[in-house]
DRENDO-1510 file (C-alpha; in Angstrom, 1 decimal, always signed):
<recs>
REC; n; res; u; v; w
REC; 1; MET; -26.1; -7.6; -0.7 .
REC; 2; PHE; -25.0; -4.6; -2.7 .
REC; 3; GLY; -22.3; -3.3; -0.4 .
REC; 4; ASP; -21.6; +0.4; -0.7 .
REC; 5; HIS; -23.2; +0.7; -4.2 .
REC; 6; VAL; -26.7; +1.6; -3.0 .
REC; 7; ARG; -27.6; +5.2; -3.9 .
REC; 8; ALA; -31.3; +5.3; -3.0 .
REC; 9; ILE; -34.1; +3.0; -1.7 .
REC; 10; GLY; -37.7; +3.7; -2.3 .
REC; 11; ALA; -41.0; +2.0; -1.3 .
REC; 12; LEU; -43.0; +0.3; -4.0 .
REC; 13; GLY; -46.0; -0.6; -1.8 .
REC; 14; GLY; -46.1; -4.3; -1.1 .
REC; 15; SER; -48.8; -6.1; +0.9 .
REC; 16; GLY; -49.5; -7.9; +4.1 .
REC; 17; TRP; -47.4; -10.8; +2.8 .
REC; 18; SER; -44.4; -9.0; +1.3 .
REC; 19; GLU; -42.4; -5.7; +1.3 .
REC; 20; VAL; -41.2; -4.3; -2.0 .
REC; 21; ARG; -38.4; -1.7; -2.5 .
REC; 22; SER; -36.8; -0.1; -5.5 .
REC; 23; VAL; -33.1; +0.1; -5.1 .
REC; 24; THR; -31.0; +2.6; -7.2 .
REC; 25; LEU; -27.3; +1.5; -7.6 .
REC; 26; ASP; -24.2; +3.3; -8.6 .
REC; 27; HIS; -22.7; +1.0; -11.2 .
REC; 28; ARG; -25.6; -1.2; -12.4 .
REC; 29; PRO; -29.2; -0.9; -13.5 .
REC; 30; PRO; -31.8; -0.4; -10.7 .
REC; 31; VAL; -33.4; -3.4; -9.1 .
REC; 32; VAL; -36.5; -4.3; -7.2 .
REC; 33; VAL; -36.1; -6.1; -3.9 .
REC; 34; LYS; -39.0; -8.2; -2.5 .
REC; 35; VAL; -38.8; -9.4; +1.1 .
REC; 36; THR; -41.3; -12.1; +1.8 .
REC; 37; ASP; -41.8; -15.5; +3.3 .
REC; 38; PRO; -39.2; -17.9; +1.8 .
REC; 39; LEU; -41.8; -20.3; +0.5 .
REC; 40; VAL; -43.7; -17.5; -1.3 .
REC; 41; GLY; -40.4; -16.1; -2.7 .
REC; 42; GLY; -39.5; -19.5; -4.0 .
REC; 43; GLU; -42.9; -19.8; -5.6 .
REC; 44; GLU; -42.4; -16.5; -7.4 .
REC; 45; ARG; -39.0; -17.5; -8.7 .
REC; 46; THR; -40.4; -20.8; -10.0 .
REC; 47; GLY; -43.3; -19.0; -11.7 .
REC; 48; LEU; -41.2; -16.3; -13.3 .
REC; 49; ARG; -38.7; -18.9; -14.6 .
REC; 50; ALA; -41.5; -21.0; -16.1 .
REC; 51; LEU; -42.9; -18.0; -18.0 .
REC; 52; ARG; -39.4; -16.8; -19.0 .
REC; 53; ASP; -38.5; -20.2; -20.4 .
REC; 54; THR; -41.4; -20.1; -22.9 .
REC; 55; GLY; -39.7; -17.2; -24.8 .
REC; 56; THR; -43.0; -15.4; -25.2 .
REC; 57; VAL; -44.0; -12.8; -22.6 .
REC; 58; ARG; -41.4; -10.5; -21.0 .
REC; 59; VAL; -40.7; -11.0; -17.3 .
REC; 60; PRO; -38.1; -9.3; -15.1 .
REC; 61; GLU; -34.8; -11.1; -14.9 .
REC; 62; GLU; -33.7; -12.6; -11.6 .
REC; 63; VAL; -30.7; -10.9; -10.2 .
REC; 64; ASP; -30.3; -12.7; -6.8 .
REC; 65; TRP; -32.1; -14.8; -4.3 .
REC; 66; LYS; -31.2; -15.4; -0.6 .
REC; 67; VAL; -32.8; -16.4; +2.6 .
REC; 68; LEU; -31.7; -14.0; +5.3 .
REC; 69; GLU; -32.8; -14.3; +9.0 .
REC; 70; GLY; -35.8; -16.4; +8.0 .
REC; 71; ARG; -37.0; -14.1; +5.2 .
REC; 72; GLY; -36.7; -14.6; +1.5 .
REC; 73; VAL; -35.1; -11.8; -0.4 .
REC; 74; LEU; -35.7; -11.8; -4.2 .
REC; 75; VAL; -33.9; -9.3; -6.3 .
REC; 76; LEU; -35.3; -8.6; -9.8 .
REC; 77; GLU; -34.6; -6.4; -12.7 .
REC; 78; ALA; -36.6; -3.2; -12.3 .
REC; 79; ILE; -39.2; -2.6; -15.0 .
REC; 80; VAL; -39.7; +1.2; -14.9 .
REC; 81; PRO; -43.2; +1.9; -16.4 .
REC; 82; SER; -42.2; +4.9; -18.4 .
REC; 83; GLY; -43.0; +4.0; -22.0 .
REC; 84; THR; -46.2; +4.1; -24.1 .
REC; 85; PRO; -47.9; +0.7; -23.7 .
REC; 86; ASP; -47.6; -1.4; -26.9 .
REC; 87; TRP; -50.8; -3.4; -26.5 .
REC; 88; SER; -50.5; -5.0; -30.0 .
REC; 89; ASP; -47.2; -6.5; -29.0 .
REC; 90; PHE; -48.5; -7.7; -25.7 .
REC; 91; ALA; -51.5; -9.3; -27.4 .
REC; 92; THR; -49.1; -11.1; -29.6 .
REC; 93; SER; -46.8; -12.2; -26.7 .
REC; 94; LEU; -49.7; -13.4; -24.6 .
REC; 95; ALA; -51.3; -15.2; -27.6 .
REC; 96; ASN; -48.0; -17.0; -28.2 .
REC; 97; LEU; -47.8; -18.1; -24.6 .
REC; 98; HIS; -51.4; -19.4; -24.7 .
REC; 99; LEU; -50.9; -21.2; -28.0 .
REC; 100; LEU; -48.1; -23.3; -26.6 .
REC; 101; ALA; -49.9; -26.5; -25.8 .
REC; 102; THR; -48.5; -28.1; -22.6 .
REC; 103; GLY; -50.1; -31.5; -22.6 .
REC; 104; PRO; -53.5; -32.8; -21.4 .
REC; 105; ARG; -53.0; -32.1; -17.7 .
REC; 106; CYS; -53.9; -29.0; -15.7 .
REC; 107; GLY; -52.0; -28.0; -12.6 .
REC; 108; PHE; -48.4; -27.0; -11.9 .
REC; 109; GLU; -45.1; -28.4; -10.6 .
REC; 110; ILE; -45.7; -26.7; -7.2 .
REC; 111; ASP; -48.6; -25.2; -5.3 .
REC; 112; ASN; -48.5; -21.5; -4.9 .
REC; 113; HIS; -50.5; -18.5; -3.7 .
REC; 114; LEU; -53.0; -16.1; -5.2 .
REC; 115; GLY; -52.3; -13.1; -3.1 .
REC; 116; ALA; -52.3; -14.5; +0.4 .
REC; 117; THR; -54.6; -17.4; -0.5 .
REC; 118; PRO; -53.0; -20.8; -0.9 .
REC; 119; GLN; -53.6; -22.2; -4.4 .
REC; 120; SER; -53.5; -26.0; -4.9 .
REC; 121; ASN; -52.1; -27.2; -8.3 .
REC; 122; ARG; -52.2; -30.9; -8.1 .
REC; 123; TRP; -52.1; -32.4; -11.6 .
REC; 124; ASP; -55.5; -33.4; -13.0 .
REC; 125; ASP; -56.6; -34.3; -16.5 .
REC; 126; ASP; -60.2; -33.2; -15.9 .
REC; 127; TRP; -60.5; -29.4; -16.1 .
REC; 128; SER; -64.0; -29.0; -14.6 .
REC; 129; ARG; -63.0; -31.3; -11.7 .
REC; 130; PHE; -59.8; -29.3; -11.2 .
REC; 131; ASN; -61.9; -26.1; -10.8 .
REC; 132; ARG; -64.4; -27.7; -8.5 .
REC; 133; VAL; -61.9; -29.4; -6.2 .
REC; 134; GLN; -58.8; -27.1; -6.3 .
REC; 135; ARG; -60.2; -23.7; -7.2 .
REC; 136; HIS; -63.8; -22.7; -6.4 .
REC; 137; GLY; -64.7; -25.4; -3.9 .
REC; 138; PRO; -61.9; -24.5; -1.4 .
REC; 139; LEU; -62.6; -20.8; -1.8 .
REC; 140; LEU; -66.3; -21.2; -1.2 .
REC; 141; GLU; -65.6; -23.0; +2.1 .
REC; 142; ALA; -63.0; -20.3; +3.1 .
REC; 143; SER; -65.5; -17.5; +2.3 .
REC; 144; GLY; -68.0; -18.5; +5.0 .
REC; 145; LEU; -70.9; -17.8; +2.6 .
REC; 146; GLU; -74.2; -19.1; +3.8 .
REC; 147; GLY; -77.8; -19.1; +2.7 .
REC; 148; PRO; -78.7; -17.9; -0.8 .
REC; 149; ASP; -75.2; -16.6; -1.5 .
REC; 150; ARG; -73.7; -20.0; -0.9 .
REC; 151; ALA; -76.5; -21.7; -2.9 .
REC; 152; VAL; -75.9; -19.6; -6.0 .
REC; 153; VAL; -72.2; -20.4; -6.0 .
REC; 154; LEU; -72.9; -24.1; -5.5 .
REC; 155; ASP; -75.3; -23.8; -8.5 .
REC; 156; ALA; -72.6; -22.3; -10.5 .
REC; 157; ILE; -70.1; -25.0; -9.6 .
REC; 158; ALA; -72.7; -27.6; -10.5 .
REC; 159; CYS; -72.6; -26.2; -14.1 .
REC; 160; PHE; -68.9; -26.7; -14.5 .
REC; 161; ASP; -69.1; -30.1; -16.3 .
REC; 162; GLU; -71.3; -28.3; -19.0 .
REC; 163; VAL; -69.7; -24.9; -19.1 .
REC; 164; LEU; -66.0; -25.9; -18.8 .
REC; 165; ALA; -66.1; -29.0; -21.1 .
REC; 166; GLY; -63.0; -29.2; -23.2 .
REC; 167; CYS; -59.7; -27.6; -22.3 .
REC; 168; ARG; -56.4; -27.4; -24.2 .
REC; 169; PRO; -54.1; -26.5; -21.3 .
REC; 170; ALA; -51.4; -23.8; -21.6 .
REC; 171; LEU; -49.2; -22.1; -19.1 .
REC; 172; LEU; -51.1; -19.2; -17.5 .
REC; 173; HIS; -49.9; -16.1; -15.6 .
REC; 174; GLY; -52.7; -16.8; -13.2 .
REC; 175; ASP; -53.2; -13.2; -11.7 .
REC; 176; LEU; -53.2; -11.0; -14.8 .
REC; 177; TRP; -54.8; -7.8; -13.6 .
REC; 178; SER; -53.5; -4.4; -14.9 .
REC; 179; GLY; -51.2; -3.8; -11.9 .
REC; 180; ASN; -49.2; -6.9; -12.9 .
REC; 181; VAL; -48.5; -5.7; -16.4 .
REC; 182; LEU; -45.9; -2.9; -16.8 .
REC; 183; PRO; -44.7; -1.0; -19.9 .
REC; 184; GLY; -40.9; -0.7; -20.1 .
REC; 185; GLU; -39.1; +2.2; -21.6 .
REC; 186; ASP; -39.6; +0.7; -25.1 .
REC; 187; GLY; -43.3; +0.2; -24.5 .
REC; 188; ARG; -43.0; -3.6; -24.4 .
REC; 189; MET; -45.1; -4.9; -21.6 .
REC; 190; ALA; -43.6; -7.1; -18.8 .
REC; 191; VAL; -45.6; -9.3; -16.5 .
REC; 192; ILE; -44.9; -9.6; -12.8 .
REC; 193; ASP; -46.2; -11.4; -9.7 .
REC; 194; PRO; -47.5; -14.5; -11.4 .
REC; 195; ALA; -49.6; -17.3; -9.8 .
REC; 196; PRO; -49.1; -19.7; -12.6 .
REC; 197; TYR; -50.5; -23.1; -13.5 .
REC; 198; HIS; -51.5; -25.0; -16.7 .
REC; 199; GLY; -55.2; -24.5; -17.7 .
REC; 200; ASP; -57.6; -22.8; -20.0 .
REC; 201; PRO; -56.0; -19.6; -21.5 .
REC; 202; LEU; -59.4; -17.8; -21.1 .
REC; 203; ALA; -58.8; -17.9; -17.4 .
REC; 204; ASP; -56.1; -15.2; -17.9 .
REC; 205; ILE; -58.4; -13.2; -20.1 .
REC; 206; ALA; -61.2; -13.4; -17.5 .
REC; 207; MET; -59.0; -11.9; -14.9 .
REC; 208; MET; -58.0; -9.1; -17.3 .
REC; 209; GLN; -61.8; -8.3; -17.7 .
REC; 210; LEU; -62.6; -8.2; -14.1 .
REC; 211; PHE; -61.0; -4.9; -13.0 .
REC; 212; GLY; -60.4; -3.2; -16.4 .
REC; 213; GLY; -57.3; -1.4; -17.5 .
REC; 214; PHE; -56.9; -3.2; -20.8 .
REC; 215; PRO; -58.1; -1.6; -24.1 .
REC; 216; GLY; -60.6; -3.3; -26.4 .
REC; 217; ALA; -58.0; -3.4; -29.2 .
REC; 218; PHE; -55.9; -5.7; -27.1 .
REC; 219; PHE; -58.7; -8.3; -26.7 .
REC; 220; GLU; -59.6; -7.9; -30.4 .
REC; 221; ARG; -56.1; -8.7; -31.5 .
REC; 222; TYR; -55.6; -11.5; -29.0 .
REC; 223; LEU; -58.8; -13.3; -30.1 .
REC; 224; ASN; -58.0; -12.8; -33.8 .
REC; 225; LEU; -54.6; -14.4; -33.2 .
REC; 226; THR; -55.8; -17.3; -31.0 .
REC; 227; GLY; -59.2; -18.0; -32.5 .
REC; 228; PHE; -60.5; -18.8; -29.0 .
REC; 229; ASP; -64.2; -18.6; -28.4 .
REC; 230; PRO; -64.8; -16.0; -25.6 .
REC; 231; ASP; -67.9; -17.9; -24.2 .
REC; 232; PRO; -69.5; -15.5; -21.6 .
REC; 233; ARG; -70.4; -18.3; -19.1 .
REC; 234; ARG; -67.0; -19.8; -19.3 .
REC; 235; LEU; -65.3; -16.5; -18.6 .
REC; 236; ALA; -67.8; -15.9; -15.7 .
REC; 237; CYS; -66.6; -19.2; -14.2 .
REC; 238; TYR; -63.0; -17.9; -14.1 .
REC; 239; ARG; -64.0; -14.4; -12.9 .
REC; 240; LEU; -66.0; -16.0; -10.1 .
REC; 241; TYR; -62.8; -17.6; -8.7 .
REC; 242; HIS; -61.1; -14.3; -8.4 .
REC; 243; ALA; -64.2; -12.6; -7.0 .
REC; 244; LEU; -64.3; -15.3; -4.3 .
REC; 245; ASN; -60.7; -14.7; -3.6 .
REC; 246; HIS; -61.2; -10.9; -3.3 .
REC; 247; LEU; -64.1; -11.5; -0.9 .
REC; 248; ILE; -61.9; -13.6; +1.3 .
REC; 249; LEU; -58.9; -11.2; +1.2 .
REC; 250; PHE; -60.7; -7.8; +1.3 .
REC; 251; GLY; -64.2; -8.4; +2.7 .
REC; 252; GLY; -67.9; -8.1; +1.9 .
REC; 253; GLY; -67.6; -5.3; -0.6 .
REC; 254; TYR; -66.9; -8.0; -3.2 .
REC; 255; LEU; -70.0; -10.0; -2.4 .
REC; 256; PRO; -72.0; -8.3; -5.3 .
REC; 257; MET; -69.3; -9.3; -7.7 .
REC; 258; VAL; -69.5; -12.9; -6.5 .
REC; 259; ARG; -73.3; -12.9; -6.9 .
REC; 260; THR; -73.1; -11.3; -10.4 .
REC; 261; GLU; -70.5; -13.8; -11.7 .
REC; 262; ALA; -72.3; -16.9; -10.2 .
REC; 263; ARG; -75.6; -15.9; -11.8 .
REC; 264; MET; -73.9; -15.4; -15.1 .
REC; 265; VAL; -72.5; -19.0; -14.9 .
REC; 266; VAL; -75.9; -20.4; -14.0 .
REC; 267; ALA; -78.2; -18.5; -16.3 .
REC; 268; GLY; -76.0; -16.6; -18.7 .
REC; 269; GLU; -77.4; -13.3; -17.3 .
REC; 270; ARG; -75.9; -10.7; -15.0 .
</recs>
């Protein structure tokens, strides 16, 4: 793809569903090459393009896309995390993204994946139903939970009409943990690896809470700019979705997290 201009190739981790390499070139800026299933690569291109088109958050530019020998090869601008994070700027950028109203429906133009988990994005104008039918319900079935653990998640889902009432959908990143936010040389944050859809902006904030890595000043500025109400039970609904996904992907070590978030939805207590 780059001919004789490759100077070095380095591993950037990856996962069971993709391989990621950094590529240093002779006569152009470095790039990141992701080799994955063509469907998944196409989903990522669509998601990055949708976020880029808002003119709000920074995303890596697409350099090239090919399907070679049955594998998707996505080439992106490399974001080298070398600057001091500018959390104030990122709070402003994310607030601007979330303040862009996108209409009454939640969902997305295509289905996609949250990690390796298929994520349905059929359009729906009922936010609580969208979460029951296309988010938590399928993951509960895939989790294999039984007995009291299944019951408490079902109790949480039964609260959705109350807790998730009212939603002004915006385009979401969808998987906004700290590993998917990188400071460039100028400190401006870029987001990578989205699993986007249109929904409640607090769903992104909930994911940012789940595993840490974001300073309190970020949340304070974001909430001041948006005026959103960070209702604890509502946020717990969204964290529960990611906790179920981690239980499916990585095993029973995430069961306590599922229990904690489900109880928070039901009773407002951890």
